[in-house]
C-alpha positions, 0 to 999 in steps of 0.5 A: 062405699069402699070395696072389701079389702080396700085400704084408706090412706092414712098419715102416720106420725113421725114417731110411728114411722121411725119406730117401724124403720127401727123394727125393720132394721132389727129384722134385717140384721136378724136375717143377715145373721141367720143367713150367715150362720146357716148358708144352706138356709140362705141358698134356699131363700133364693138368688136375691138373698145369695147375691146380697150375702155375697156383696155383704161378705165382699163389702162391695154393695153399691147401695148399702142398706141404710140405718135408722141413724142415716135416715134421721141425720138426713131428715135433720139436715134437710129440715135446716 
């Protein structure tokens, strides 16, 4: 018997995974634009957000957030 709140692992389809990645990318872009338009809000969000915004503004992020297109091209190149 499963405990209340226990999660059962499921395999999601590739389409569902790509849909979720696309939605995450849209949300990330939305928040970045929101923080750019309202720096006070970015300060309230904390140090991680402030550091991210500084790096994005300077263009010197070590690991830039990957776009969905990057994930898809990696997936296709690895499957060949």
